[in-house]
Kinemage of the C-alpha trace (Angstrom):
@kinemage 1
@onewidth
@group {chain A} dominant
@subgroup {mainchain}
@vectorlist {calphas} color= white
{ca met a 1} P 21.198 -42.873 -20.437
{ca ser a 2} L 19.852 -43.386 -24.441
{ca asp a 3} L 17.308 -46.230 -25.193
{ca thr a 4} L 19.572 -47.819 -27.005
{ca val a 5} L 21.806 -48.191 -23.962
{ca arg a 6} L 19.200 -49.320 -22.007
{ca ala a 7} L 18.613 -51.953 -24.360
{ca met a 8} L 21.578 -53.409 -24.274
{ca asn a 9} L 22.017 -54.183 -20.586
{ca thr a 10} L 19.183 -57.746 -20.331
{ca ser a 11} L 21.074 -58.990 -17.584
{ca arg a 12} L 18.554 -60.278 -14.746
{ca glu a 13} L 19.099 -61.825 -11.305
{ca gly a 14} L 17.865 -65.622 -11.336
{ca glu a 15} L 18.367 -67.546 -8.294
{ca ala a 16} L 20.901 -70.463 -8.360
{ca ser a 17} L 21.041 -74.095 -8.035
{ca ser a 18} L 23.247 -74.939 -4.712
{ca phe a 19} L 23.861 -77.717 -2.261
{ca asn a 20} L 23.802 -77.817 1.221
{ca gly a 21} L 26.753 -77.204 2.534
{ca tyr a 22} L 26.561 -78.967 5.907
{ca ile a 23} L 25.438 -81.867 4.530
{ca met a 24} L 27.821 -81.760 2.213
{ca leu a 25} L 30.861 -81.724 4.738
{ca leu a 26} L 29.566 -84.417 6.435
{ca val a 27} L 30.361 -86.453 3.476
{ca leu a 28} L 33.709 -85.377 2.414
{ca leu a 29} L 33.942 -86.398 5.892
{ca ala a 30} L 32.850 -89.933 5.416
{ca val a 31} L 34.277 -89.748 2.443
{ca ala a 32} L 37.955 -88.608 4.366
{ca val a 33} L 37.405 -91.706 7.433
{ca leu a 34} L 36.555 -94.435 4.265
{ca ala a 35} L 39.249 -93.600 2.051
{ca phe a 36} L 41.676 -93.563 5.362
{ca trp a 37} L 40.345 -97.081 6.583
{ca phe a 38} L 41.312 -98.103 2.828
{ca ile a 39} L 44.484 -97.008 3.473
{ca ser a 40} L 45.773 -97.716 6.350
{ca gly a 41} L 43.940 -101.114 6.573
{ca gly a 42} L 44.403 -102.273 2.503
{ca val a 43} L 47.791 -103.798 1.857
{ca pro a 44} L 48.257 -104.385 -1.988
{ca gly a 45} L 49.439 -108.075 -2.846
{ca pro a 46} L 52.580 -108.864 -4.642
{ca glu a 47} L 50.411 -108.994 -7.915
{ca lys a 48} L 50.785 -106.096 -9.711
{ca ser a 49} L 47.124 -105.690 -10.324
{ca asp a 50} L 46.707 -105.803 -6.949
{ca lys a 51} L 49.301 -102.541 -6.882
{ca leu a 52} L 47.543 -100.352 -9.330
{ca met a 53} L 44.480 -101.268 -7.682
{ca phe a 54} L 45.181 -99.875 -4.778
{ca ala a 55} L 46.875 -96.989 -6.946
{ca gly a 56} L 44.154 -95.643 -8.849
{ca ser a 57} L 41.690 -96.525 -5.553
{ca leu a 58} L 44.428 -94.400 -3.431
{ca val a 59} L 44.001 -91.421 -6.031
{ca gly a 60} L 40.804 -91.534 -6.293
{ca ser a 61} L 39.893 -90.850 -2.478
{ca ile a 62} L 41.601 -88.450 -3.199
{ca leu a 63} L 40.228 -86.984 -6.429
{ca val a 64} L 36.986 -86.962 -4.661
{ca val a 65} L 38.312 -84.941 -1.529
{ca leu a 66} L 39.150 -82.208 -3.502
{ca leu a 67} L 36.143 -82.745 -5.311
{ca ile a 68} L 34.618 -81.875 -2.544
{ca ala a 69} L 36.462 -79.677 -0.993
{ca gly a 70} L 37.145 -76.772 -3.776
{ca gly a 71} L 32.741 -75.965 -3.563
{ca phe a 72} L 32.331 -74.988 -0.479
{ca phe a 73} L 31.999 -71.068 0.088
{ca met a 74} L 30.323 -69.066 2.609
{ca ile a 75} L 27.327 -67.134 2.156
{ca gln a 76} L 26.958 -64.052 4.930
{ca pro a 77} L 24.193 -61.827 5.449
{ca asn a 78} L 23.928 -59.697 3.087
{ca gln a 79} L 25.775 -61.066 1.047
{ca ala a 80} L 25.636 -62.296 -2.663
{ca ala a 81} L 27.809 -64.714 -4.472
{ca val a 82} L 27.136 -64.831 -8.702
{ca ile a 83} L 27.118 -68.220 -10.356
{ca thr a 84} L 29.214 -68.964 -13.742
{ca leu a 85} L 30.192 -72.170 -15.784
{ca phe a 86} L 32.645 -71.813 -18.539
{ca gly a 87} L 31.664 -67.809 -18.627
{ca glu a 88} L 27.705 -68.758 -18.099
{ca tyr a 89} L 25.905 -66.759 -15.684
{ca arg a 90} L 24.049 -69.729 -13.346
{ca gly a 91} L 22.278 -67.682 -10.481
{ca thr a 92} L 23.052 -66.173 -7.320
{ca glu a 93} L 22.963 -67.522 -4.588
{ca arg a 94} L 21.606 -64.658 -1.504
{ca arg a 95} L 20.924 -67.839 1.034
{ca glu a 96} L 23.668 -67.534 4.676
{ca gly a 97} L 25.422 -69.785 5.642
{ca leu a 98} L 27.558 -72.640 4.423
{ca arg a 99} L 27.172 -73.781 0.391
{ca trp a 100} L 28.124 -76.062 -1.925
{ca val a 101} L 28.163 -76.272 -6.071
{ca trp a 102} L 30.491 -77.924 -8.664
{ca pro a 103} L 34.001 -76.837 -8.224
{ca trp a 104} L 34.672 -75.662 -11.765
{ca met a 105} L 31.421 -73.560 -11.448
{ca met a 106} L 33.611 -70.191 -10.482
{ca arg a 107} L 31.672 -67.683 -6.913
{ca gln a 108} L 31.733 -63.904 -7.377
{ca lys a 109} L 30.645 -62.054 -4.608
{ca ile a 110} L 28.778 -59.536 -4.360
{ca ser a 111} L 27.996 -57.249 -1.052
{ca ala a 112} L 23.737 -55.933 -0.542
{ca arg a 113} L 25.410 -54.182 1.972
{ca ala a 114} L 24.112 -49.713 2.449
{ca his a 115} L 27.210 -48.145 1.398
{ca asn a 116} L 27.633 -44.724 2.435
{ca ile a 117} L 29.751 -42.716 0.380
{ca his a 118} L 30.442 -38.188 0.840
{ca ser a 119} L 31.383 -37.118 -2.984
{ca glu a 120} L 33.995 -35.096 -3.912
{ca arg a 121} L 33.158 -31.266 -4.043
{ca val a 122} L 32.889 -30.670 -8.044
{ca lys a 123} L 32.432 -27.384 -9.120
{ca ile a 124} L 29.447 -26.249 -11.529
{ca asn a 125} L 27.762 -23.169 -13.178
{ca asp a 126} L 24.599 -22.619 -11.366
{ca val a 127} L 21.329 -21.893 -14.078
{ca arg a 128} L 22.390 -18.047 -14.220
{ca gly a 129} L 25.973 -19.333 -15.163
{ca asn a 130} L 27.165 -18.054 -11.691
{ca pro a 131} L 30.088 -21.192 -10.386
{ca ile a 132} L 29.328 -22.282 -7.386
{ca glu a 133} L 30.967 -25.677 -5.347
{ca ile a 134} L 28.838 -28.253 -4.231
{ca ala a 135} L 29.346 -32.148 -3.067
{ca cys a 136} L 27.162 -34.255 -1.877
{ca asn a 137} L 26.239 -37.891 0.192
{ca val a 138} L 24.932 -40.975 -1.134
{ca val a 139} L 23.716 -43.636 0.287
{ca trp a 140} L 23.068 -46.866 -2.541
{ca arg a 141} L 23.055 -50.672 -2.368
{ca val a 142} L 23.010 -52.983 -4.997
{ca ala a 143} L 19.425 -54.800 -5.836
{ca asp a 144} L 20.229 -57.145 -9.065
{ca thr a 145} L 23.295 -58.683 -8.849
{ca ala a 146} L 23.732 -59.666 -12.164
{ca gln a 147} L 23.417 -55.907 -13.215
{ca ala a 148} L 26.296 -54.961 -11.258
{ca ala a 149} L 28.264 -58.286 -12.018
{ca phe a 150} L 27.214 -58.234 -16.571
{ca asp a 151} L 26.694 -54.629 -16.901
{ca val a 152} L 28.883 -52.257 -16.336
{ca asp a 153} L 32.803 -53.468 -16.155
{ca asp a 154} L 33.130 -51.917 -12.509
{ca tyr a 155} L 29.831 -50.929 -10.813
{ca lys a 156} L 31.743 -49.713 -8.047
{ca glu a 157} L 33.864 -47.158 -10.034
{ca phe a 158} L 30.633 -46.302 -12.010
{ca val a 159} L 28.196 -45.235 -8.455
{ca asn a 160} L 31.038 -42.782 -8.197
{ca ile a 161} L 31.368 -41.086 -12.148
{ca gln a 162} L 27.362 -41.089 -12.566
{ca ile a 163} L 27.386 -39.873 -8.232
{ca glu a 164} L 29.162 -36.505 -9.807
{ca ala a 165} L 27.240 -36.863 -13.842
{ca gly a 166} L 24.066 -36.577 -11.439
{ca leu a 167} L 25.169 -33.802 -8.713
{ca arg a 168} L 26.444 -31.512 -12.304
{ca thr a 169} L 23.330 -31.766 -13.742
{ca val a 170} L 21.199 -31.199 -10.922
{ca gly a 171} L 23.304 -28.354 -9.903
{ca ser a 172} L 23.058 -26.866 -13.252
{ca arg a 173} L 18.806 -26.868 -12.872
{ca his a 174} L 18.445 -24.508 -10.413
{ca pro a 175} L 20.196 -20.913 -9.741
{ca tyr a 176} L 21.892 -20.165 -6.346
{ca asp a 177} L 19.824 -18.273 -4.649
{ca asp a 178} L 16.890 -16.112 -5.186
{ca phe a 179} L 15.552 -13.345 -3.172
{ca glu a 180} L 12.395 -13.065 -5.335
{ca gly a 181} L 11.137 -16.253 -4.722
{ca glu a 182} L 10.159 -17.031 -8.376
{ca ala a 183} L 12.427 -20.133 -8.839
{ca val a 184} L 13.829 -23.451 -6.980
{ca thr a 185} L 16.979 -21.967 -5.217
{ca leu a 186} L 19.632 -25.107 -4.609
{ca arg a 187} L 20.564 -22.889 -0.952
{ca gly a 188} L 16.849 -22.799 -0.186
{ca gly a 189} L 15.242 -25.930 -1.794
{ca gly a 190} L 16.951 -28.564 0.137
{ca asp a 191} L 13.370 -30.901 0.162
{ca his a 192} L 12.543 -29.920 -3.611
{ca ile a 193} L 16.449 -30.580 -4.360
{ca asn a 194} L 17.501 -33.672 -2.515
{ca arg a 195} L 14.210 -34.977 -4.016
{ca glu a 196} L 15.506 -34.244 -7.476
{ca leu a 197} L 18.531 -35.665 -6.745
{ca leu a 198} L 17.666 -39.059 -5.417
{ca glu a 199} L 15.390 -40.044 -8.984
{ca glu a 200} L 18.121 -38.141 -11.228
{ca leu a 201} L 20.239 -41.235 -9.320
{ca asn a 202} L 18.429 -43.537 -9.380
{ca asp a 203} L 17.980 -43.275 -13.062
{ca arg a 204} L 21.343 -43.497 -13.909
{ca leu a 205} L 22.394 -46.487 -11.940
{ca lys a 206} L 19.504 -48.773 -12.651
{ca val a 207} L 21.468 -49.642 -15.552
{ca ala a 208} L 24.495 -51.405 -13.546
{ca gly a 209} L 20.792 -52.521 -11.123
{ca ile a 210} L 21.990 -50.085 -8.114
{ca val a 211} L 18.657 -47.973 -6.151
{ca val a 212} L 19.437 -45.192 -4.272
{ca asp a 213} L 17.814 -44.987 -0.807
{ca glu a 214} L 19.619 -41.535 0.354
{ca ala a 215} L 20.983 -38.551 -1.468
{ca gly a 216} L 21.211 -34.906 -0.184
{ca leu a 217} L 23.293 -32.344 -0.603
{ca thr a 218} L 26.796 -31.638 2.658
{ca his a 219} L 28.325 -28.549 0.827
{ca leu a 220} L 27.266 -25.853 -1.356
{ca ala a 221} L 28.879 -22.448 -1.561
{ca tyr a 222} L 30.006 -19.473 -4.212
{ca ala a 223} L 33.200 -20.349 -5.590
{ca pro a 224} L 35.755 -18.332 -4.513
{ca glu a 225} L 36.282 -16.423 -7.311
{ca ile a 226} L 33.333 -15.010 -6.781
{ca ala a 227} L 31.938 -14.963 -3.137
{ca ser a 228} L 33.350 -11.756 -2.048
{ca ala a 229} L 30.948 -9.840 -4.551
{ca met a 230} L 28.015 -12.542 -4.457
{ca leu a 231} L 27.582 -11.573 -0.312
{ca lys a 232} L 27.730 -8.070 -1.100
{ca arg a 233} L 25.180 -8.596 -4.114
{ca gln a 234} L 22.893 -10.979 -1.433
{ca gln a 235} L 23.467 -8.503 1.550
{ca ala a 236} L 22.468 -6.251 -1.109
{ca asp a 237} L 19.268 -7.987 -1.678
{ca ala a 238} L 18.793 -9.459 1.215
{ca val a 239} L 18.821 -5.020 2.526
{ca ile a 240} L 16.087 -4.541 -0.137
{ca ala a 241} L 13.879 -7.056 0.598
{ca ala a 242} L 14.218 -6.389 4.222
{ca arg a 243} L 13.824 -2.394 3.356
{ca ala a 244} L 10.182 -3.711 1.252
{ca lys a 245} L 8.730 -5.379 3.934
{ca ile a 246} L 9.102 -2.251 6.834
{ca val a 247} L 8.011 0.372 4.543
{ca leu a 248} L 5.154 -2.131 3.561
{ca gly a 249} L 4.198 -2.422 7.065
{ca ala a 250} L 4.367 0.934 7.672
{ca val a 251} L 2.091 2.141 5.485
{ca gly a 252} L -0.791 -0.538 6.715
{ca met a 253} L 0.325 1.326 10.135
{ca val a 254} L -0.083 4.130 9.531
{ca glu a 255} L -3.539 3.309 7.255
{ca asp a 256} L -4.973 1.536 10.269
{ca ala a 257} L -4.235 4.791 12.813
{ca leu a 258} L -6.137 7.451 9.571
{ca gln a 259} L -9.181 4.796 10.264
{ca lys a 260} L -9.035 4.534 13.201
{ca leu a 261} L -8.896 8.198 14.282
{ca ser a 262} L -11.197 9.068 12.255
{ca ala a 263} L -13.631 6.526 12.828
{ca asp a 264} L -13.410 7.521 17.389
{ca asp a 265} L -13.663 10.484 15.965
{ca val a 266} L -10.632 11.347 17.994
{ca val a 267} L -9.303 14.708 15.761
{ca his a 268} L -10.597 15.999 11.811
{ca leu a 269} L -7.717 16.614 10.298
{ca asp a 270} L -7.614 18.055 6.498
{ca asp a 271} L -5.713 16.531 3.650
{ca glu a 272} L -2.364 18.816 4.573
{ca arg a 273} L -1.997 18.193 8.112
{ca lys a 274} L -2.873 14.315 7.316
{ca ala a 275} L -0.251 14.690 4.944
{ca ala a 276} L 2.550 15.657 6.834
{ca met a 277} L 0.941 13.174 10.212
{ca val a 278} L 1.951 10.280 7.316
{ca ser a 279} L 5.211 11.938 6.330
{ca asn a 280} L 5.573 12.281 10.452
{ca leu a 281} L 4.282 8.706 11.399
{ca met a 282} L 6.951 6.585 8.132
{ca val a 283} L 9.698 8.825 9.139
{ca val a 284} L 8.959 7.354 12.929
{ca leu a 285} L 8.425 3.450 11.490
{ca cys a 286} L 10.768 3.327 8.720
{ca gly a 287} L 14.212 5.611 10.473
{ca glu a 288} L 16.975 3.402 10.539
{ca arg a 289} L 17.379 5.596 14.503
{ca glu a 290} L 15.415 6.408 17.733
{ca ala a 291} L 12.846 9.188 16.349
{ca his a 292} L 12.784 12.497 19.198
{ca pro a 293} L 9.911 13.626 19.629
{ca val a 294} L 8.639 17.563 19.639
{ca val a 295} L 6.421 18.917 21.759
{ca asn a 296} L 3.816 21.061 20.246
{ca ala a 297} L 2.974 24.202 23.260
{ca gly a 298} L 0.609 25.478 21.129
{ca thr a 299} L -2.584 24.540 18.506
{ca leu a 300} L -2.626 22.288 15.904
{ca tyr a 301} L -1.781 24.689 13.301
{ca gln a 302} L 0.848 26.179 14.865
């Protein structure tokens, strides 16, 4: 998001001025009872002025009842109502229960509950240019109802689009995998990637008053067109890494064996015999098949 776009969105949530709906409900009932008593008890006289007064009182009573009845609205837990007067923002009502405002004030209800979105699978290129498929799960909620109502056209659609954009941005910053361990990968750096995705989405969605509470990858795979080739590459890299670790361990074991034989004065070997012993031990330790010993019935040099 550019600084220019952020500067244009200056809406901030404020508290609305509304009345207790239950008190206004009692007022409505009282007005209705008085109007009914007046209509049923009052009989207009023969004079024209009496008839006009009766008709005016009847119309006035009906208008008052309609005026009061048109201002009621209900707020449920974790729900808010954005109040506007002739297009001007007059605050947000978050108090639960029955509330009342003037009927000509518009009320737009916005849920402040947590929303859970599982994104569609998106195909992107990682930092090395490999096409991959990626998806995520996001938990978000509305923190500022004024920004959600006025700073974006449709905040729910805005969230969906920005989740996909943020997922593409984070996914393109890292390689899918790296056996050398030199970089944070999408497959191996789960906590780091999820934290980075959370920060990216919060930065993108704060313009709409949206807060992301949780974000994490739910699907990660190579694109079908290269999946087979990349699987072979992964297997080759894994074999090389395993071989390197086996050889490194075998060298350490051979070194320890020679040092132990020399320190305990078990046997004295010249350089040629040491080389032969090292060769045999490396074959035994690094070989894929089980070694079969050969018994030497002569001397060490025969």
